[in-house]
CHARMM-style PDB file with segment names, atoms N, HN, CA, C and O in Angstrom:
ATOM      1  N   MET     1       0.850  -1.171   0.000  1.00  0.00      PROA
ATOM      2  CA  MET     1       0.000   0.000   0.000  1.00  0.00      PROA
ATOM      3  C   MET     1       0.900   1.240   0.000  1.00  0.00      PROA
ATOM      4  O   MET     1       1.744   1.396   0.882  1.00  0.00      PROA
ATOM      5  N   ARG     2       0.722   2.098  -0.965  1.00  0.00      PROA
ATOM      6  HN  ARG     2       0.036   1.972  -1.681  1.00  0.00      PROA
ATOM      7  CA  ARG     2       1.522   3.316  -1.071  1.00  0.00      PROA
ATOM      8  C   ARG     2       0.862   4.445  -0.278  1.00  0.00      PROA
ATOM      9  O   ARG     2      -0.338   4.688  -0.413  1.00  0.00      PROA
ATOM     10  N   LEU     3       1.650   5.131   0.548  1.00  0.00      PROA
ATOM     11  HN  LEU     3       2.625   4.934   0.658  1.00  0.00      PROA
ATOM     12  CA  LEU     3       1.157   6.244   1.343  1.00  0.00      PROA
ATOM     13  C   LEU     3       1.658   7.559   0.763  1.00  0.00      PROA
ATOM     14  O   LEU     3       2.803   7.665   0.324  1.00  0.00      PROA
ATOM     15  N   TYR     4       0.790   8.549   0.770  1.00  0.00      PROA
ATOM     16  HN  TYR     4      -0.141   8.462   1.126  1.00  0.00      PROA
ATOM     17  CA  TYR     4       1.137   9.904   0.375  1.00  0.00      PROA
ATOM     18  C   TYR     4       1.128  10.734   1.647  1.00  0.00      PROA
ATOM     19  O   TYR     4       0.165  10.681   2.413  1.00  0.00      PROA
ATOM     20  N   GLY     5       2.175  11.493   1.881  1.00  0.00      PROA
ATOM     21  HN  GLY     5       2.957  11.536   1.259  1.00  0.00      PROA
ATOM     22  CA  GLY     5       2.250  12.153   3.177  1.00  0.00      PROA
ATOM     23  C   GLY     5       2.759  13.573   3.134  1.00  0.00      PROA
ATOM     24  O   GLY     5       3.246  14.065   2.116  1.00  0.00      PROA
ATOM     25  N   GLN     6       2.624  14.216   4.286  1.00  0.00      PROA
ATOM     26  HN  GLN     6       2.228  13.817   5.113  1.00  0.00      PROA
ATOM     27  CA  GLN     6       3.099  15.560   4.525  1.00  0.00      PROA
ATOM     28  C   GLN     6       3.793  15.573   5.871  1.00  0.00      PROA
ATOM     29  O   GLN     6       3.510  14.741   6.733  1.00  0.00      PROA
ATOM     30  N   ARG     7       4.706  16.522   6.051  1.00  0.00      PROA
ATOM     31  HN  ARG     7       4.936  17.198   5.350  1.00  0.00      PROA
ATOM     32  CA  ARG     7       5.396  16.648   7.323  1.00  0.00      PROA
ATOM     33  C   ARG     7       5.540  18.129   7.654  1.00  0.00      PROA
ATOM     34  O   ARG     7       5.909  18.939   6.804  1.00  0.00      PROA
ATOM     35  N   TRP     8       5.240  18.467   8.914  1.00  0.00      PROA
ATOM     36  HN  TRP     8       4.941  17.809   9.605  1.00  0.00      PROA
ATOM     37  CA  TRP     8       5.430  19.820   9.422  1.00  0.00      PROA
ATOM     38  C   TRP     8       6.421  19.752  10.561  1.00  0.00      PROA
ATOM     39  O   TRP     8       6.370  18.841  11.388  1.00  0.00      PROA
ATOM     40  N   LEU     9       7.314  20.707  10.603  1.00  0.00      PROA
ATOM     41  HN  LEU     9       7.355  21.447   9.931  1.00  0.00      PROA
ATOM     42  CA  LEU     9       8.337  20.761  11.640  1.00  0.00      PROA
ATOM     43  C   LEU     9       8.237  22.111  12.346  1.00  0.00      PROA
ATOM     44  O   LEU     9       8.295  23.162  11.707  1.00  0.00      PROA
ATOM     45  N   TYR    10       8.086  22.072  13.669  1.00  0.00      PROA
ATOM     46  HN  TYR    10       8.039  21.219  14.188  1.00  0.00      PROA
ATOM     47  CA  TYR    10       7.984  23.280  14.487  1.00  0.00      PROA
ATOM     48  C   TYR    10       9.114  23.262  15.507  1.00  0.00      PROA
ATOM     49  O   TYR    10       9.485  22.205  16.016  1.00  0.00      PROA
ATOM     50  N   ARG    11       9.650  24.422  15.797  1.00  0.00      PROA
ATOM     51  HN  ARG    11       9.348  25.281  15.383  1.00  0.00      PROA
ATOM     52  CA  ARG    11      10.632  24.553  16.868  1.00  0.00      PROA
ATOM     53  C   ARG    11      10.046  25.513  17.881  1.00  0.00      PROA
ATOM     54  O   ARG    11       9.828  26.687  17.585  1.00  0.00      PROA
ATOM     55  N   ILE    12       9.792  25.013  19.070  1.00  0.00      PROA
ATOM     56  HN  ILE    12       9.969  24.059  19.310  1.00  0.00      PROA
ATOM     57  CA  ILE    12       9.193  25.798  20.146  1.00  0.00      PROA
ATOM     58  C   ILE    12      10.176  25.782  21.307  1.00  0.00      PROA
ATOM     59  O   ILE    12      10.289  24.780  22.013  1.00  0.00      PROA
ATOM     60  N   GLY    13      10.880  26.879  21.506  1.00  0.00      PROA
ATOM     61  HN  GLY    13      10.788  27.693  20.932  1.00  0.00      PROA
ATOM     62  CA  GLY    13      11.908  26.922  22.538  1.00  0.00      PROA
ATOM     63  C   GLY    13      12.978  25.890  22.230  1.00  0.00      PROA
ATOM     64  O   GLY    13      13.562  25.904  21.147  1.00  0.00      PROA
ATOM     65  N   ASN    14      13.238  24.998  23.172  1.00  0.00      PROA
ATOM     66  HN  ASN    14      12.763  24.987  24.052  1.00  0.00      PROA
ATOM     67  CA  ASN    14      14.207  23.917  22.971  1.00  0.00      PROA
ATOM     68  C   ASN    14      13.562  22.639  22.458  1.00  0.00      PROA
ATOM     69  O   ASN    14      14.237  21.618  22.325  1.00  0.00      PROA
ATOM     70  N   GLN    15      12.270  22.679  22.169  1.00  0.00      PROA
ATOM     71  HN  GLN    15      11.721  23.508  22.277  1.00  0.00      PROA
ATOM     72  CA  GLN    15      11.533  21.493  21.731  1.00  0.00      PROA
ATOM     73  C   GLN    15      11.440  21.468  20.206  1.00  0.00      PROA
ATOM     74  O   GLN    15      11.313  22.514  19.569  1.00  0.00      PROA
ATOM     75  N   THR    16      11.502  20.291  19.635  1.00  0.00      PROA
ATOM     76  HN  THR    16      11.605  19.441  20.152  1.00  0.00      PROA
ATOM     77  CA  THR    16      11.252  20.084  18.214  1.00  0.00      PROA
ATOM     78  C   THR    16       9.996  19.237  18.087  1.00  0.00      PROA
ATOM     79  O   THR    16       9.954  18.108  18.576  1.00  0.00      PROA
ATOM     80  N   VAL    17       8.966  19.778  17.427  1.00  0.00      PROA
ATOM     81  HN  VAL    17       9.001  20.695  17.029  1.00  0.00      PROA
ATOM     82  CA  VAL    17       7.689  19.077  17.242  1.00  0.00      PROA
ATOM     83  C   VAL    17       7.542  18.757  15.762  1.00  0.00      PROA
ATOM     84  O   VAL    17       7.607  19.651  14.918  1.00  0.00      PROA
ATOM     85  N   THR    18       7.344  17.482  15.449  1.00  0.00      PROA
ATOM     86  HN  THR    18       7.291  16.756  16.134  1.00  0.00      PROA
ATOM     87  CA  THR    18       7.157  17.020  14.084  1.00  0.00      PROA
ATOM     88  C   THR    18       5.771  16.404  13.960  1.00  0.00      PROA
ATOM     89  O   THR    18       5.400  15.539  14.753  1.00  0.00      PROA
ATOM     90  N   VAL    19       5.003  16.848  12.964  1.00  0.00      PROA
ATOM     91  HN  VAL    19       5.305  17.550  12.319  1.00  0.00      PROA
ATOM     92  CA  VAL    19       3.669  16.301  12.720  1.00  0.00      PROA
ATOM     93  C   VAL    19       3.680  15.661  11.341  1.00  0.00      PROA
ATOM     94  O   VAL    19       3.966  16.329  10.347  1.00  0.00      PROA
ATOM     95  N   ASP    20       3.368  14.363  11.274  1.00  0.00      PROA
ATOM     96  HN  ASP    20       3.136  13.821  12.081  1.00  0.00      PROA
ATOM     97  CA  ASP    20       3.299  13.605  10.021  1.00  0.00      PROA
ATOM     98  C   ASP    20       1.850  13.247   9.737  1.00  0.00      PROA
ATOM     99  O   ASP    20       1.113  12.851  10.640  1.00  0.00      PROA
ATOM    100  N   ASN    21       1.445  13.386   8.488  1.00  0.00      PROA
ATOM    101  HN  ASN    21       2.044  13.707   7.754  1.00  0.00      PROA
ATOM    102  CA  ASN    21       0.100  13.051   8.061  1.00  0.00      PROA
ATOM    103  C   ASN    21       0.236  12.254   6.771  1.00  0.00      PROA
ATOM    104  O   ASN    21       0.918  12.698   5.848  1.00  0.00      PROA
ATOM    105  N   ALA    22      -0.397  11.090   6.686  1.00  0.00      PROA
ATOM    106  HN  ALA    22      -0.952  10.729   7.436  1.00  0.00      PROA
ATOM    107  CA  ALA    22      -0.296  10.253   5.494  1.00  0.00      PROA
ATOM    108  C   ALA    22      -1.641   9.612   5.175  1.00  0.00      PROA
ATOM    109  O   ALA    22      -2.453   9.370   6.069  1.00  0.00      PROA
ATOM    110  N   PHE    23      -1.867   9.339   3.892  1.00  0.00      PROA
ATOM    111  HN  PHE    23      -1.208   9.536   3.166  1.00  0.00      PROA
ATOM    112  CA  PHE    23      -3.094   8.662   3.462  1.00  0.00      PROA
ATOM    113  C   PHE    23      -2.793   7.821   2.229  1.00  0.00      PROA
ATOM    114  O   PHE    23      -1.776   8.011   1.562  1.00  0.00      PROA
ATOM    115  N   SER    24      -3.682   6.902   1.944  1.00  0.00      PROA
ATOM    116  HN  SER    24      -4.507   6.747   2.487  1.00  0.00      PROA
ATOM    117  CA  SER    24      -3.573   6.099   0.726  1.00  0.00      PROA
ATOM    118  C   SER    24      -4.905   6.157  -0.001  1.00  0.00      PROA
ATOM    119  O   SER    24      -5.927   6.530   0.576  1.00  0.00      PROA
ATOM    120  N   TRP    25      -4.882   5.787  -1.266  1.00  0.00      PROA
ATOM    121  HN  TRP    25      -4.052   5.484  -1.735  1.00  0.00      PROA
ATOM    122  CA  TRP    25      -6.120   5.805  -2.056  1.00  0.00      PROA
ATOM    123  C   TRP    25      -7.054   4.664  -1.671  1.00  0.00      PROA
ATOM    124  O   TRP    25      -8.187   4.620  -2.152  1.00  0.00      PROA
ATOM    125  N   THR    26      -6.616   3.741  -0.821  1.00  0.00      PROA
ATOM    126  HN  THR    26      -5.696   3.777  -0.430  1.00  0.00      PROA
ATOM    127  CA  THR    26      -7.489   2.666  -0.335  1.00  0.00      PROA
ATOM    128  C   THR    26      -8.183   3.054   0.962  1.00  0.00      PROA
ATOM    129  O   THR    26      -8.663   2.182   1.686  1.00  0.00      PROA
ATOM    130  N   SER    27      -8.244   4.356   1.271  1.00  0.00      PROA
ATOM    131  HN  SER    27      -7.854   5.064   0.683  1.00  0.00      PROA
ATOM    132  CA  SER    27      -8.965   4.929   2.417  1.00  0.00      PROA
ATOM    133  C   SER    27      -8.269   4.741   3.752  1.00  0.00      PROA
ATOM    134  O   SER    27      -8.919   4.841   4.792  1.00  0.00      PROA
ATOM    135  N   TRP    28      -6.984   4.475   3.762  1.00  0.00      PROA
ATOM    136  HN  TRP    28      -6.455   4.394   2.917  1.00  0.00      PROA
ATOM    137  CA  TRP    28      -6.225   4.399   5.005  1.00  0.00      PROA
ATOM    138  C   TRP    28      -5.629   5.777   5.289  1.00  0.00      PROA
ATOM    139  O   TRP    28      -5.110   6.426   4.381  1.00  0.00      PROA
ATOM    140  N   ALA    29      -5.701   6.225   6.541  1.00  0.00      PROA
ATOM    141  HN  ALA    29      -6.122   5.698   7.279  1.00  0.00      PROA
ATOM    142  CA  ALA    29      -5.099   7.503   6.931  1.00  0.00      PROA
ATOM    143  C   ALA    29      -4.431   7.343   8.286  1.00  0.00      PROA
ATOM    144  O   ALA    29      -4.882   6.563   9.125  1.00  0.00      PROA
ATOM    145  N   GLN    30      -3.354   8.087   8.489  1.00  0.00      PROA
ATOM    146  HN  GLN    30      -2.988   8.721   7.807  1.00  0.00      PROA
ATOM    147  CA  GLN    30      -2.682   8.040   9.781  1.00  0.00      PROA
ATOM    148  C   GLN    30      -2.011   9.376  10.050  1.00  0.00      PROA
ATOM    149  O   GLN    30      -1.626  10.094   9.127  1.00  0.00      PROA
ATOM    150  N   GLU    31      -1.879   9.695  11.324  1.00  0.00      PROA
ATOM    151  HN  GLU    31      -2.192   9.111  12.074  1.00  0.00      PROA
ATOM    152  CA  GLU    31      -1.188  10.897  11.758  1.00  0.00      PROA
ATOM    153  C   GLU    31      -0.319  10.558  12.945  1.00  0.00      PROA
ATOM    154  O   GLU    31      -0.611   9.644  13.715  1.00  0.00      PROA
ATOM    155  N   ARG    32       0.759  11.315  13.077  1.00  0.00      PROA
ATOM    156  HN  ARG    32       0.996  12.057  12.451  1.00  0.00      PROA
ATOM    157  CA  ARG    32       1.687  11.075  14.179  1.00  0.00      PROA
ATOM    158  C   ARG    32       2.297  12.406  14.590  1.00  0.00      PROA
ATOM    159  O   ARG    32       2.626  13.237  13.743  1.00  0.00      PROA
ATOM    160  N   MET    33       2.445  12.603  15.890  1.00  0.00      PROA
ATOM    161  HN  MET    33       2.178  11.928  16.578  1.00  0.00      PROA
ATOM    162  CA  MET    33       3.110  13.784  16.401  1.00  0.00      PROA
ATOM    163  C   MET    33       4.274  13.354  17.278  1.00  0.00      PROA
ATOM    164  O   MET    33       4.102  12.591  18.229  1.00  0.00      PROA
ATOM    165  N   LEU    34       5.469  13.855  16.947  1.00  0.00      PROA
ATOM    166  HN  LEU    34       5.609  14.475  16.175  1.00  0.00      PROA
ATOM    167  CA  LEU    34       6.681  13.547  17.693  1.00  0.00      PROA
ATOM    168  C   LEU    34       7.160  14.798  18.401  1.00  0.00      PROA
ATOM    169  O   LEU    34       7.183  15.879  17.812  1.00  0.00      PROA
ATOM    170  N   VAL    35       7.543  14.662  19.660  1.00  0.00      PROA
ATOM    171  HN  VAL    35       7.524  13.784  20.139  1.00  0.00      PROA
ATOM    172  CA  VAL    35       8.164  15.751  20.406  1.00  0.00      PROA
ATOM    173  C   VAL    35       9.561  15.274  20.767  1.00  0.00      PROA
ATOM    174  O   VAL    35       9.728  14.301  21.502  1.00  0.00      PROA
ATOM    175  N   ASN    36      10.568  15.975  20.239  1.00  0.00      PROA
ATOM    176  HN  ASN    36      10.432  16.766  19.642  1.00  0.00      PROA
ATOM    177  CA  ASN    36      11.968  15.573  20.411  1.00  0.00      PROA
ATOM    178  C   ASN    36      12.187  14.114  20.014  1.00  0.00      PROA
ATOM    179  O   ASN    36      12.842  13.361  20.735  1.00  0.00      PROA
ATOM    180  N   ASP    37      11.636  13.720  18.868  1.00  0.00      PROA
ATOM    181  HN  ASP    37      11.104  14.332  18.282  1.00  0.00      PROA
ATOM    182  CA  ASP    37      11.774  12.371  18.293  1.00  0.00      PROA
ATOM    183  C   ASP    37      11.151  11.261  19.130  1.00  0.00      PROA
ATOM    184  O   ASP    37      11.474  10.091  18.924  1.00  0.00      PROA
ATOM    185  N   GLU    38      10.268  11.593  20.066  1.00  0.00      PROA
ATOM    186  HN  GLU    38      10.005  12.543  20.233  1.00  0.00      PROA
ATOM    187  CA  GLU    38       9.499  10.598  20.822  1.00  0.00      PROA
ATOM    188  C   GLU    38       8.033  10.775  20.479  1.00  0.00      PROA
ATOM    189  O   GLU    38       7.534  11.901  20.445  1.00  0.00      PROA
ATOM    190  N   THR    39       7.334   9.673  20.223  1.00  0.00      PROA
ATOM    191  HN  THR    39       7.739   8.759  20.250  1.00  0.00      PROA
ATOM    192  CA  THR    39       5.936   9.733  19.817  1.00  0.00      PROA
ATOM    193  C   THR    39       5.065  10.272  20.940  1.00  0.00      PROA
ATOM    194  O   THR    39       5.027   9.714  22.037  1.00  0.00      PROA
ATOM    195  N   SER    40       4.366  11.363  20.651  1.00  0.00      PROA
ATOM    196  HN  SER    40       4.397  11.816  19.760  1.00  0.00      PROA
ATOM    197  CA  SER    40       3.440  11.962  21.604  1.00  0.00      PROA
ATOM    198  C   SER    40       2.016  11.471  21.343  1.00  0.00      PROA
ATOM    199  O   SER    40       1.300  11.095  22.272  1.00  0.00      PROA
ATOM    200  N   HSD    41       1.614  11.479  20.067  1.00  0.00      PROA
ATOM    201  HN  HSD    41       2.195  11.784  19.313  1.00  0.00      PROA
ATOM    202  CA  HSD    41       0.306  10.975  19.641  1.00  0.00      PROA
ATOM    203  C   HSD    41       0.482  10.221  18.338  1.00  0.00      PROA
ATOM    204  O   HSD    41       1.310  10.583  17.503  1.00  0.00      PROA
ATOM    205  N   SER    42      -0.301   9.174  18.174  1.00  0.00      PROA
ATOM    206  HN  SER    42      -0.974   8.880  18.853  1.00  0.00      PROA
ATOM    207  CA  SER    42      -0.291   8.418  16.935  1.00  0.00      PROA
ATOM    208  C   SER    42      -1.678   7.833  16.726  1.00  0.00      PROA
ATOM    209  O   SER    42      -2.270   7.287  17.657  1.00  0.00      PROA
ATOM    210  N   THR    43      -2.195   7.943  15.516  1.00  0.00      PROA
ATOM    211  HN  THR    43      -1.714   8.387  14.760  1.00  0.00      PROA
ATOM    212  CA  THR    43      -3.518   7.427  15.231  1.00  0.00      PROA
ATOM    213  C   THR    43      -3.581   7.012  13.767  1.00  0.00      PROA
ATOM    214  O   THR    43      -2.816   7.509  12.942  1.00  0.00      PROA
ATOM    215  N   GLY    44      -4.483   6.112  13.452  1.00  0.00      PROA
ATOM    216  HN  GLY    44      -5.105   5.708  14.123  1.00  0.00      PROA
ATOM    217  CA  GLY    44      -4.656   5.669  12.074  1.00  0.00      PROA
ATOM    218  C   GLY    44      -5.892   4.801  11.947  1.00  0.00      PROA
ATOM    219  O   GLY    44      -6.387   4.269  12.941  1.00  0.00      PROA
ATOM    220  N   GLY    45      -6.394   4.656  10.724  1.00  0.00      PROA
ATOM    221  HN  GLY    45      -5.992   5.089   9.917  1.00  0.00      PROA
ATOM    222  CA  GLY    45      -7.557   3.818  10.498  1.00  0.00      PROA
ATOM    223  C   GLY    45      -8.101   3.962   9.093  1.00  0.00      PROA
ATOM    224  O   GLY    45      -7.657   4.820   8.331  1.00  0.00      PROA
ATOM    225  N   TYR    46      -9.060   3.124   8.754  1.00  0.00      PROA
ATOM    226  HN  TYR    46      -9.421   2.427   9.374  1.00  0.00      PROA
ATOM    227  CA  TYR    46      -9.706   3.157   7.451  1.00  0.00      PROA
ATOM    228  C   TYR    46     -10.876   4.118   7.461  1.00  0.00      PROA
ATOM    229  O   TYR    46     -11.528   4.309   8.487  1.00  0.00      PROA
ATOM    230  N   LEU    47     -11.138   4.723   6.310  1.00  0.00      PROA
ATOM    231  HN  LEU    47     -10.608   4.568   5.476  1.00  0.00      PROA
ATOM    232  CA  LEU    47     -12.240   5.663   6.100  1.00  0.00      PROA
ATOM    233  C   LEU    47     -12.209   6.812   7.110  1.00  0.00      PROA
ATOM    234  O   LEU    47     -13.242   7.207   7.651  1.00  0.00      PROA
ATOM    235  N   VAL    48     -11.027   7.330   7.348  1.00  0.00      PROA
ATOM    236  HN  VAL    48     -10.189   7.009   6.908  1.00  0.00      PROA
ATOM    237  CA  VAL    48     -10.848   8.445   8.274  1.00  0.00      PROA
ATOM    238  C   VAL    48     -10.646   9.697   7.431  1.00  0.00      PROA
ATOM    239  O   VAL    48      -9.712   9.770   6.632  1.00  0.00      PROA
ATOM    240  N   TYR    49     -11.517  10.675   7.609  1.00  0.00      PROA
ATOM    241  HN  TYR    49     -12.276  10.616   8.258  1.00  0.00      PROA
ATOM    242  CA  TYR    49     -11.413  11.896   6.812  1.00  0.00      PROA
ATOM    243  C   TYR    49     -10.631  12.984   7.516  1.00  0.00      PROA
ATOM    244  O   TYR    49      -9.963  13.781   6.858  1.00  0.00      PROA
ATOM    245  N   LYS    50     -10.697  13.039   8.838  1.00  0.00      PROA
ATOM    246  HN  LYS    50     -11.240  12.391   9.372  1.00  0.00      PROA
ATOM    247  CA  LYS    50      -9.993  14.088   9.547  1.00  0.00      PROA
ATOM    248  C   LYS    50      -9.665  13.621  10.955  1.00  0.00      PROA
ATOM    249  O   LYS    50     -10.505  13.043  11.645  1.00  0.00      PROA
ATOM    250  N   ARG    51      -8.444  13.876  11.365  1.00  0.00      PROA
ATOM    251  HN  ARG    51      -7.762  14.346  10.805  1.00  0.00      PROA
ATOM    252  CA  ARG    51      -8.000  13.628  12.730  1.00  0.00      PROA
ATOM    253  C   ARG    51      -7.304  14.887  13.206  1.00  0.00      PROA
ATOM    254  O   ARG    51      -6.533  15.488  12.457  1.00  0.00      PROA
ATOM    255  N   ASP    52      -7.561  15.290  14.422  1.00  0.00      PROA
ATOM    256  HN  ASP    52      -8.187  14.802  15.030  1.00  0.00      PROA
ATOM    257  CA  ASP    52      -6.938  16.487  14.970  1.00  0.00      PROA
ATOM    258  C   ASP    52      -6.224  16.153  16.257  1.00  0.00      PROA
ATOM    259  O   ASP    52      -6.675  15.325  17.048  1.00  0.00      PROA
ATOM    260  N   PHE    53      -5.105  16.813  16.450  1.00  0.00      PROA
ATOM    261  HN  PHE    53      -4.739  17.487  15.808  1.00  0.00      PROA
ATOM    262  CA  PHE    53      -4.417  16.768  17.728  1.00  0.00      PROA
ATOM    263  C   PHE    53      -4.708  18.097  18.401  1.00  0.00      PROA
ATOM    264  O   PHE    53      -4.125  19.115  18.028  1.00  0.00      PROA
ATOM    265  N   ASP    54      -5.583  18.111  19.369  1.00  0.00      PROA
ATOM    266  HN  ASP    54      -6.057  17.284  19.672  1.00  0.00      PROA
ATOM    267  CA  ASP    54      -5.967  19.342  20.032  1.00  0.00      PROA
ATOM    268  C   ASP    54      -4.932  19.713  21.082  1.00  0.00      PROA
ATOM    269  O   ASP    54      -5.012  19.274  22.230  1.00  0.00      PROA
ATOM    270  N   GLN    55      -3.981  20.505  20.691  1.00  0.00      PROA
ATOM    271  HN  GLN    55      -3.915  20.861  19.759  1.00  0.00      PROA
ATOM    272  CA  GLN    55      -2.937  20.974  21.572  1.00  0.00      PROA
ATOM    273  C   GLN    55      -2.922  22.484  21.529  1.00  0.00      PROA
ATOM    274  O   GLN    55      -2.655  23.067  20.478  1.00  0.00      PROA
ATOM    275  N   ASP    56      -3.205  23.135  22.651  1.00  0.00      PROA
ATOM    276  HN  ASP    56      -3.423  22.662  23.505  1.00  0.00      PROA
ATOM    277  CA  ASP    56      -3.250  24.595  22.688  1.00  0.00      PROA
ATOM    278  C   ASP    56      -1.908  25.229  22.364  1.00  0.00      PROA
ATOM    279  O   ASP    56      -1.858  26.312  21.781  1.00  0.00      PROA
ATOM    280  N   TRP    57      -0.811  24.558  22.739  1.00  0.00      PROA
ATOM    281  HN  TRP    57      -0.852  23.678  23.212  1.00  0.00      PROA
ATOM    282  CA  TRP    57       0.498  25.149  22.539  1.00  0.00      PROA
ATOM    283  C   TRP    57       1.046  24.958  21.132  1.00  0.00      PROA
ATOM    284  O   TRP    57       2.044  25.580  20.771  1.00  0.00      PROA
ATOM    285  N   LEU    58       0.399  24.092  20.318  1.00  0.00      PROA
ATOM    286  HN  LEU    58      -0.413  23.586  20.612  1.00  0.00      PROA
ATOM    287  CA  LEU    58       0.877  23.839  18.957  1.00  0.00      PROA
ATOM    288  C   LEU    58       0.098  24.746  17.998  1.00  0.00      PROA
ATOM    289  O   LEU    58      -1.067  24.487  17.697  1.00  0.00      PROA
ATOM    290  N   THR    59       0.742  25.791  17.532  1.00  0.00      PROA
ATOM    291  HN  THR    59       1.688  26.002  17.777  1.00  0.00      PROA
ATOM    292  CA  THR    59       0.113  26.728  16.582  1.00  0.00      PROA
ATOM    293  C   THR    59       0.969  26.782  15.326  1.00  0.00      PROA
ATOM    294  O   THR    59       2.097  26.288  15.317  1.00  0.00      PROA
ATOM    295  N   THR    60       0.443  27.372  14.280  1.00  0.00      PROA
ATOM    296  HN  THR    60      -0.473  27.773  14.287  1.00  0.00      PROA
ATOM    297  CA  THR    60       1.167  27.451  13.025  1.00  0.00      PROA
ATOM    298  C   THR    60       2.349  28.416  13.117  1.00  0.00      PROA
ATOM    299  O   THR    60       3.266  28.351  12.298  1.00  0.00      PROA
ATOM    300  N   THR    61       2.332  29.302  14.100  1.00  0.00      PROA
ATOM    301  HN  THR    61       1.587  29.354  14.765  1.00  0.00      PROA
ATOM    302  CA  THR    61       3.448  30.244  14.260  1.00  0.00      PROA
ATOM    303  C   THR    61       4.426  29.802  15.334  1.00  0.00      PROA
ATOM    304  O   THR    61       5.430  30.475  15.570  1.00  0.00      PROA
ATOM    305  N   GLY    62       4.152  28.694  15.982  1.00  0.00      PROA
ATOM    306  HN  GLY    62       3.337  28.148  15.791  1.00  0.00      PROA
ATOM    307  CA  GLY    62       5.061  28.219  17.041  1.00  0.00      PROA
ATOM    308  C   GLY    62       4.708  28.878  18.299  1.00  0.00      PROA
ATOM    309  OT1 GLY    62       5.340  28.630  19.325  1.00  0.00      PROA
TER     310      GLY     62
END
């Protein structure tokens, strides 16, 4: 199964936050959030249209 993905990298103070989002045309989707290369949140499943990590401190501007 081929996955198509995106990656966002944020630097907040001394922390590095990486958010990965991937999907396939067979309706599989997954997301992962790493803080300093350790998994903070990870989720995935079939027929998933949207998953959010509700973190007040994670903004698009850091």
